[in-house]
C-alpha positions in Angstrom: -24.1 -116.9 -4.5 -26.8 -117.0 -1.9 -25.8 -114.6 0.7 -24.5 -116.4 4.1 -25.3 -115.4 7.5 -24.3 -116.5 11.1 -26.8 -117.5 13.6 -26.0 -117.1 17.6 -28.2 -118.2 20.3 -26.8 -117.8 24.0 -30.3 -118.1 25.7 -33.9 -117.6 25.1 -35.1 -114.3 25.0 -36.1 -112.4 28.2 -37.9 -109.2 27.8 -37.8 -106.7 24.9 -35.3 -107.1 22.2 -31.9 -106.0 23.0 -29.4 -104.1 19.9 -26.0 -103.8 21.7 -24.1 -105.4 24.4 -20.9 -104.1 26.3 -19.8 -106.9 27.8 -21.0 -109.9 25.3 -24.0 -111.8 27.4 -27.4 -109.1 26.7 -27.8 -110.1 23.4 -29.4 -114.1 23.5 -30.1 -114.2 19.8 -27.9 -112.9 17.1 -27.8 -113.1 13.1 -25.2 -111.1 11.3 -24.1 -111.1 7.4 -21.2 -113.8 7.0 -19.8 -111.0 4.3 -19.5 -108.7 6.8 -16.6 -110.7 8.6 -13.2 -108.7 9.0 -10.7 -110.9 10.9 -10.6 -114.1 12.7 -8.5 -114.6 16.1 -7.8 -117.4 18.5 -6.8 -117.8 21.7 -6.4 -121.1 23.7 -9.8 -122.7 23.4 -11.7 -120.1 21.6 -12.1 -118.3 18.2 -13.2 -114.6 17.7 -14.7 -113.2 15.1 -14.6 -109.8 14.1 -17.5 -107.8 11.5 -17.2 -104.4 9.9 -20.4 -102.3 9.5 -22.4 -104.2 12.5 -22.9 -101.7 15.4 -25.4 -99.7 16.5 -24.7 -96.2 15.0 -23.4 -95.2 11.6 -22.0 -91.9 12.9 -19.9 -91.3 15.9 -18.8 -87.8 17.7 -15.7 -89.4 19.8 -13.0 -87.5 21.9 -9.4 -87.9 20.8 -8.1 -91.2 21.8 -11.7 -92.8 22.0 -13.3 -95.3 19.7 -16.2 -97.9 19.8 -14.8 -101.4 19.6 -16.0 -103.3 16.3 -18.9 -106.2 16.8 -17.1 -109.2 17.5 -18.1 -112.9 18.5 -16.1 -115.3 20.6 -17.1 -118.6 20.3 -15.5 -121.5 22.6 -13.7 -124.7 20.7 -11.8 -127.5 21.5 -7.9 -126.9 22.8 -6.0 -127.7 19.9 -8.4 -127.3 17.1 -8.5 -123.4 17.0 -7.2 -123.5 13.4 -9.2 -126.2 12.1 -12.4 -124.3 13.3 -11.0 -121.1 11.6 -10.5 -123.0 8.4 -13.9 -124.3 8.4 -15.5 -120.7 9.1 -13.6 -119.6 6.1 -14.7 -122.1 3.8 -18.1 -121.4 4.8 -17.9 -117.9 4.0 -16.3 -118.4 0.6 -18.0 -121.4 -0.5 -20.7 -120.6 -3.0 -22.7 -124.0 -2.5 -23.6 -125.4 0.5 -25.2 -124.4 4.0 -26.5 -121.0 3.8 -26.6 -120.4 7.7 -23.9 -120.9 10.5 -25.8 -121.9 13.8 -24.1 -121.7 17.4 -26.8 -122.7 19.7 -26.2 -123.0 23.3 -30.1 -123.6 23.8 -29.7 -126.7 21.7 -26.2 -127.2 23.0 -24.9 -127.7 19.4 -23.0 -126.3 16.4 -22.6 -127.3 12.8 -18.7 -128.1 13.6 -17.6 -130.4 16.2 -14.7 -128.1 16.9 -16.9 -125.9 18.6 -18.0 -126.1 22.2 -21.2 -124.8 22.6 -22.6 -126.5 25.8 -23.5 -123.3 27.5 -24.2 -119.8 27.5 -20.6 -119.0 28.6 -19.2 -120.7 25.0 -20.6 -117.6 23.4 -20.2 -114.0 24.1 -22.0 -111.5 21.4 -20.4 -107.8 22.0 -22.3 -105.2 19.9 -20.9 -101.9 21.4 -22.3 -98.5 22.3 -19.9 -96.9 24.6 -16.4 -95.8 23.6 -13.5 -96.9 25.0 -10.1 -95.2 25.4 -7.6 -97.2 23.1 -4.7 -97.0 25.5 -6.2 -98.6 28.5 -9.0 -100.3 26.8 -11.6 -99.1 29.5 -15.0 -97.1 29.0 -14.3 -93.3 28.2 -14.4 -91.3 30.8 -15.7 -88.4 28.2 -14.3 -84.9 27.9 -11.1 -84.4 29.9 -12.9 -80.9 31.2 -15.6 -83.2 32.9 -14.4 -86.4 32.8 -14.8 -87.7 36.4 -18.4 -86.6 37.0 -19.7 -90.0 36.0 -17.5 -91.7 38.3 -18.7 -92.4 42.1 -16.9 -94.4 44.9 -14.7 -95.8 41.5 -17.6 -96.7 39.7 -18.1 -95.4 36.0 -21.8 -95.0 35.5 -21.3 -93.7 32.0 -23.6 -90.7 32.1 -25.2 -87.9 34.3 -28.6 -89.9 33.3 -27.3 -93.2 35.1 -25.8 -91.3 38.1 -27.6 -92.8 41.3 -29.9 -90.9 43.7 -28.3 -92.6 46.5 -25.1 -94.4 46.9 -23.5 -95.5 50.0 -20.2 -96.9 49.2 -16.9 -98.0 51.0 -15.2 -94.4 50.5 -18.2 -92.7 52.6 -18.1 -95.0 55.2 -15.8 -94.3 58.6 -12.3 -96.0 57.8 -11.7 -97.6 61.6 -12.4 -100.9 62.7 -15.6 -102.1 65.0 -17.1 -98.3 64.8 -21.0 -98.2 65.5 -22.1 -96.3 62.6 -25.4 -95.0 64.4 -23.7 -94.5 67.5 -20.5 -92.4 66.5 -21.3 -89.1 64.3 -18.2 -89.2 62.3 -19.1 -92.9 61.2 -22.5 -91.7 60.0 -22.9 -93.2 56.3 -22.6 -90.6 54.1 -24.6 -90.4 50.5 -22.4 -89.9 47.8 -25.2 -90.2 45.1 -26.9 -87.1 43.7 -29.5 -86.8 46.7 -27.2 -85.6 48.7 -26.4 -85.1 52.2 -30.1 -85.1 53.2 -30.1 -88.9 52.3 -26.9 -89.6 54.7 -27.6 -92.7 57.1 -27.5 -91.3 60.8 -29.9 -94.0 62.5 -30.8 -97.3 63.0 -32.2 -99.4 65.6 -31.2 -103.5 66.9 -29.7 -105.1 69.9 -26.6 -105.6 67.8 -24.7 -103.0 66.2 -23.9 -102.4 62.7 -20.4 -101.7 62.4 -17.5 -100.5 60.2 -14.9 -103.3 58.9 -11.8 -101.9 57.1 -10.0 -103.5 54.2 -7.6 -105.0 56.8 -10.2 -107.4 58.0 -12.8 -107.3 55.1 -11.6 -110.1 53.6 -12.4 -112.2 56.4 -16.3 -111.0 56.1 -16.3 -111.4 52.3 -15.4 -108.4 51.1 -12.3 -106.4 49.7 -13.3 -103.1 50.9 -14.3 -101.1 54.1 -17.5 -102.1 54.4 -20.6 -102.4 57.3 -21.3 -105.4 59.2 -24.8 -106.4 60.2 -25.3 -108.0 63.7 -28.0 -110.7 63.4 -30.9 -108.1 64.9 -30.1 -104.7 63.3 -30.5 -102.4 60.4 -29.9 -99.0 59.4 -32.4 -96.2 58.7 -32.6 -94.5 55.4 -33.9 -91.4 54.6 -37.2 -91.8 52.3 -36.0 -93.0 48.7 -39.1 -93.4 46.9 -39.4 -94.3 42.9 -42.6 -94.8 41.2 -42.1 -96.6 37.9 -38.8 -97.9 36.6 -35.3 -98.2 38.5 -32.0 -99.7 39.1 -30.7 -101.1 42.5 -27.1 -102.2 43.0 -25.4 -103.9 45.9 -22.2 -105.6 47.1 -22.5 -107.8 49.9 -20.2 -110.5 51.7 -20.4 -113.4 53.1 -18.5 -114.2 56.1 -15.5 -116.8 56.0 -18.0 -120.0 57.3 -20.5 -119.8 54.8 -24.2 -118.9 55.1 -27.3 -120.8 54.3 -29.1 -117.8 52.8 -29.3 -114.2 52.9 -32.1 -112.5 54.7 -34.0 -109.2 54.1 -31.6 -106.8 52.8 -33.7 -103.9 52.4 -37.5 -102.4 52.6 -39.5 -99.7 54.6 -40.8 -99.2 57.8 -44.5 -100.8 57.1 -42.6 -104.1 55.8 -44.4 -103.5 52.5 -41.3 -103.1 50.0 -39.0 -106.2 50.5 -36.2 -107.7 49.1 -34.6 -109.2 48.1 -34.3 -112.6 49.3 -35.4 -114.7 52.0 -34.0 -116.3 55.2 -33.3 -120.1 55.3 -33.9 -120.1 51.4 -31.1 -120.8 48.5 -31.3 -118.9 45.2 -34.1 -116.9 46.0 -35.1 -113.8 44.5 -38.3 -112.4 46.1 -39.4 -108.7 46.1 -42.6 -106.5 47.0 -43.4 -102.9 46.7 -45.0 -100.1 48.8 -48.7 -100.0 48.6 -49.3 -104.2 48.5 -50.0 -106.6 51.4 -50.0 -109.7 49.1 -47.1 -112.4 49.0 -44.2 -111.1 47.6 -43.1 -112.4 44.0 -40.8 -115.6 44.2 -38.1 -116.8 41.5 -35.4 -119.4 41.8 -32.3 -118.5 40.4 -31.0 -122.0 40.1 -33.0 -122.6 36.9 -33.2 -121.7 33.3 -36.9 -120.5 33.8 -37.9 -117.6 31.0 -34.6 -117.8 29.2 -32.5 -116.4 32.4 -29.0 -117.9 33.3 -29.3 -120.8 36.3 -27.4 -119.4 39.3 -27.0 -120.8 42.9 -26.1 -118.6 45.7 -24.7 -118.3 48.5 -22.3 -120.6 47.7 -22.4 -123.5 50.0 -18.8 -124.7 50.6 -17.4 -123.5 54.0 -14.0 -123.4 53.1 -12.1 -120.0 54.1 -9.5 -119.7 51.6 -9.7 -116.7 49.1 -10.4 -118.0 45.8 -12.0 -121.5 47.0 -15.3 -120.3 46.8 -17.3 -117.3 46.1 -17.5 -114.7 49.1 -18.2 -111.3 47.4 -21.8 -111.0 45.9 -23.1 -108.2 43.6 -26.4 -107.8 42.2 -28.4 -105.5 40.0 -32.2 -105.3 40.1 -34.0 -103.3 37.5 -37.3 -102.7 37.0 -38.3 -101.4 33.5 -41.3 -98.9 32.2 -43.6 -102.0 31.8 -42.8 -103.0 35.3 -40.6 -106.3 34.3 -38.2 -107.1 36.8 -34.7 -108.0 36.2 -31.8 -109.8 38.3 -28.3 -109.6 37.5 -25.6 -111.5 39.0 -21.7 -110.8 39.3 -21.3 -111.7 35.8 -23.8 -109.6 34.5 -26.1 -112.7 33.7 -29.8 -112.0 33.8 -30.4 -114.8 36.8 -34.4 -114.3 37.2 -36.7 -112.7 34.9 -40.2 -111.7 36.7 -43.3 -111.0 33.9 -45.1 -107.7 34.6 -47.9 -108.5 36.7 -49.8 -105.1 37.7 -53.1 -103.9 39.2 -53.9 -103.4 35.0 -53.1 -107.5 34.4 -55.7 -109.6 33.2 -53.6 -112.7 33.1 -50.4 -113.6 34.5 -47.1 -115.4 32.8 -45.4 -118.5 33.9 -42.9 -120.8 33.1 -43.4 -124.4 33.1 -40.3 -126.7 33.1 -41.0 -129.7 30.5 -38.7 -132.3 29.6 -34.9 -132.2 28.6 -34.6 -129.1 30.9 -36.9 -127.0 28.6 -39.2 -124.7 29.8 -42.5 -123.3 28.5 -44.3 -120.0 28.8 -48.0 -120.4 29.9 -50.6 -117.3 30.2 -53.3 -117.8 33.0 -55.9 -115.4 33.0 -56.7 -114.0 36.2 -60.1 -115.1 37.9 -60.8 -112.1 40.0 -59.5 -108.4 40.3 -56.2 -107.6 40.9 -55.9 -106.0 44.4 -53.3 -104.8 46.6 -53.4 -108.3 48.8 -52.8 -110.2 45.7 -49.7 -112.3 45.6 -46.8 -111.6 43.1 -47.3 -108.4 41.7 -44.3 -106.1 40.2 -45.9 -102.6 40.5 -46.2 -100.2 43.3 -43.9 -97.9 44.3 -40.3 -98.7 45.3 -39.9 -97.4 48.9 -36.3 -97.4 50.7 -36.6 -96.8 54.3 -34.3 -99.4 55.8 -30.9 -101.4 55.2 -31.0 -104.8 57.0 -34.9 -105.3 57.3 -38.1 -104.6 56.1 -41.0 -103.5 58.9 -40.2 -104.9 62.3 -39.0 -108.2 61.3 -35.2 -108.7 62.7 -35.5 -112.4 63.2 -34.8 -113.0 59.2 -32.9 -110.0 58.6 -29.7 -109.6 56.7 -26.8 -110.6 58.8 -23.5 -110.2 56.3 -21.6 -107.7 55.3 -22.5 -104.6 52.7 -19.9 -102.4 51.4 -22.3 -100.7 48.7 -26.0 -100.1 48.3 -27.2 -97.6 45.6 -30.5 -96.7 43.8 -30.9 -94.8 40.4 -34.2 -93.7 39.3 -34.3 -94.9 36.1 -33.9 -98.3 34.2 -30.4 -98.3 32.9 -31.0 -101.3 30.7 -29.6 -104.6 30.3 -26.1 -103.9 29.0 -25.5 -100.9 31.8 -27.0 -103.5 34.5 -24.7 -106.1 33.1 -21.5 -103.9 33.2 -22.3 -102.2 36.5 -22.4 -105.9 38.0 -19.1 -106.6 36.8 -17.3 -103.3 37.9 -19.0 -104.1 41.2 -17.8 -107.5 41.6 -14.3 -106.5 40.3 -13.9 -103.5 43.0 -15.2 -105.3 45.8 -14.3 -108.9 45.7 -11.5 -110.1 48.2 -8.0 -110.6 46.8 -6.2 -111.9 49.3 
């Protein structure tokens, strides 16, 4: 009997190969032997297959009560046809003849069984766990009971000491009294909860309008469920210099005021306006950044396409309804730059919604995705015709330098004018899985519930 296999494709690959996924969305393509299948369960409109011996590690040293969940795949199916799909999967694995590979492909939007629904990336979840969970709570383990809360900052579990942020401005380190001016009132200065300590507290800012505190009682009206900072249209906060040379992770939770906004302005940058990100006033679904020491046009990537294998995502939600739950009010993003200077943007669902291939001072060519027929994209490599300089457009290298929240340089006309509940910088790339989990945890914490 020929050995049989499952093949799952959520999307085209983005960046280097990935070998684990805590939440099921980080691995674009996964092949796994069918004879490793342990059991199959079903929910309404979905089937879950659990596999033996298909994890990242052969040996694990865990604390009492902790376990690493087995690899499992969830596939969407037509409601009422769950049993039929399970039967077909069992027949495939037990039949010595016939097809050798069972493929579920969200890129081509098809599967060999018509019971399955494979029309988008959300129809396939491929979980290969590396982090232990607490069996009772089903949450990621907080570790040794003697030190278990050391990696939790502002209600977010960063998982390890290495992944703790250098700066973290959060809802717990903000003055909880409505309409308090963060700059003018010493008690309201925004304290740093990260490893950089009090030297990186926010105590200054500039602008014709204030940056004020909004408590939980009023936060829902400005798009968030926790204490947050409300930025006036011409205001920003000064951040003591935060510099990162190579790989990094930036994360933030922002709110869209109750009437809806057309776009987000510049959220962070440096005093000279060389570092700036993450979006531009007047543009929807646009991810843009530039780093310190560069003067060329920032790179710009649209998130509402599936370019370079990313998942299409539009922001902000253009609906003007003010009812909580009727549209997206809270937006959480994680930006990563890896050691090779590729840049990624994760949204609140943990999905990579923008990927920017590395383009650096040493580059001799530039990678670009071109849209082809039937919604597909083709990557092309274009040789550079002149040396890459500080004025070259679209570069992904240069130091990250954060000195301001709410703007970059002297710009106040297209600065950020929403609410901000959290902003942090980790001085390393925490990887796809870590970033995905962080983005989802932030959204769960900060979304308004009522």
